[in-house]
C-alpha positions, 0 to 999 in steps of 0.5 A: 500500500503506497502511503506518505507522511511528514517528518516533524519533531515535536520540539519544532511545533509552534507553541506559546511556551518556547518549545513544541509540546503536546498542546493544541498546536500539536492537534492542529498539526494532526488536522493539517496532516489529515487535510494533506492526505498524509498517513504518517507523522514521523517524530524524533525520540521523545526521551528527556534531553541532556547537555547537548539537547540531543534526543539521541542522548537521553537520561533514560530510554524509557522516560518521556521529555518533561518539556513536552508537557503542555502547560495549558493542560496544567491550567485546566487541571487547576494545578497552576494558573495562566498567570503563573505560566506567563510569568516565566521566560521560556524564550521569545524567538518563535522560530528557535528553542532557547534550551537554557531558558526552558531548562531554568523555567519549565521545571519550576513551573512543573514543581509548582504544578506538582505541589498543588496537584495532590497527585499521591491521592490519584488512583491512576497515578498509583497504577502508573507507578506500579505498572512502570516500576521496572524502569521508573523506580530507577529513573526517578531516583537517578534524577533526584540524586543527580539533582542532589549532586548538582547535575554531575554524571553518576560516574562522579557520584559518591562511591556507595551510590555510584555502585548502588550498595543496598544501604546507599539506595535505601538512604537516598530513597529516604533523603529524596522521597519527595523529589522522587515523586516529583519525577514520577509526576512528570512521567505520569503527565507525559504519558497521559498527554502523549497517549491522548495525542496519539489516540487523536492521531490514530482516530484521524488515520495518522500513524506515528513513526517513532525512533529508537536510538541503538545506544543509550547515553552513559549519563543515564539511569539505564547505564547506572542501574544496569551496568551488567548490560554494558562493556564496563570494568569493575569500577563501572567505567567503559572499556570501549565506547561507540562511534564510527570510523574515519570516512569522506565526511570526517577524517578522524571519524565520529566519537559518540561516547555511548557505552557499548553492549555486552552482547553475550550477556544479552543473548544469555538473558534472552535479550530481556532488557531489549524486549522491554525497551522495544515493547515500550517503544511499540506501546508509544509508537505505531511504527519504530525506526531503529537507528543505526541498524548496521550496529546490530550486525557489526559495531565500531568499538573505540577504546575509552579515553581516545580523543578521536575515533581513529583507533577503533575496531569492528566487533560482531553484534547479535545479528538476526538473533535479536530480531528473531527473539523480538518476533517471537516475544512481541509478534510481527511489528512495523519497523523501519531499518535505518540502514544508511552509510557504508553497507557491507554484504552482511548488513545488507543480508541482515536487512533482507532477512529481517524483512524490514524496509530500509531507507533511501535519502534523495540527497545521497543520490547525486554522486556523479562518480557512480550509479547510486542505490539512492536514485529512485529508478533503483528502488524496490517497493520495500523501502522508505524514501526521504528527501532528507532526514534530521541529520541532513540540511534542508533540500534548498540548503543542500542544493545551494552547496551542490557543485560541478558534475553532481549538480548537473546530474541533479539538474538533469535527473530532476529537470531543474533546468529547461532546454535553454539552461534556465533554472526552475524558480527557486521555490519550486526546487524542493517540490521537484524533490518531493515529486521524485520521492512521491512518484517512486515505487517506494511503499512509503515517502516521508518529507521533512516539514521544512522542505514543504515550507521551502526553507533553507539552511536556517531550518536545519535540525542537526549538524552531526558532530557539533554541539550547541547549535542543533535541535532548535528550529521551530515552525511558525504558528501559521506556516502550515496553511490550508493552501499548503495542505491542499497542494500536498494533498494534490501531489499525494493523490497524483502519485497514488499515496 
């Protein structure tokens, strides 16, 4: 079945409170998706973000980002007043998230709401705590203790709580009893608001595509609470960390720093932690995009303490075994395999054996030196085509940097110049990329919202291997117009999606 959708991070939605959230604007976005004839809304990971603001470096793989809790819902519940919400400075730039101001203000507002909520008396809250104890107990304690140590990583905590001795765990649970409930409160509100929004999307024919990063952050409750799952030494320090080797994009490779899995342990336990993690994702999303899929075949290990990724080596991952287990334990689920980058024959075989659709990105197609698998005439049906992803520039921003034979190939393939050598109008360029994606045989086409809006590099979401400048772009409140929805619907209908 041919379908299409839009890639739009929750954080990029308009809202009155500095960052996109589960507010009325999110519901309006779903209404527009429906008007535009779309079947999918793809988002980025929803976990709580840490120092670099990246949703791929979260304090927990199970928790939700408290920034996405809608303040107006707190007003409706009587937890805070509109005046209290408006008293905080969440940032004034409607097109950019100011994470510094959000961090300083959002938790203060949530704390006020918590103090007025009497949430402990709520039976649904108590049920939520019990049903999610397998991750929530550790996460809430982790965040409370982390606050107590002024935000430093758990590796630098006092030895007894770092190593989770029973005496220390009991002592800190008593010491931070109220703070622990505060973090449980945040997660409860996140879950209630997200479930309501997702139900609204599903009721309107929109499926949610979520994202599971292959790795967890070192500074996370996952790593602190489950050191046996990772390649740590007896002091809970990483033996090796994740990254990718030097390539044409980076002479020294990419040093991500995430802890690596002790795959033998996971295999011996029947991947029980992974099954919990994946089950939570499939409860949260309709379709799960598995990030860095090739890491399940083989992963790049960099000795801890290295300053670059140059001295790493490849190690074997679990291969198909983890997906066989997933299908046995969780049943057949809808998955997208993020199979971008250099693919070895064994990775290609793993994707094929799983049966999951891989990804095709049009911006990777126009290399004049060789025939590309990313050119639409080489696609098979079982794939998902994108004009670009959250790690790419916008189509316009990317096209502006294209040169020489690569640009000529792009112009010829997409007919961006006529027989007289005249270029199509600039605002038409993204639409020709959309047309190429929509008209392809790919079962699913996903277009970033920025490309429908015809925006340049100022709307780029992320530049890999950079810090402090990413994950900020926001759409203006009136940008996704009825006229734009109609134009998207026309092209969707034209190509049978």
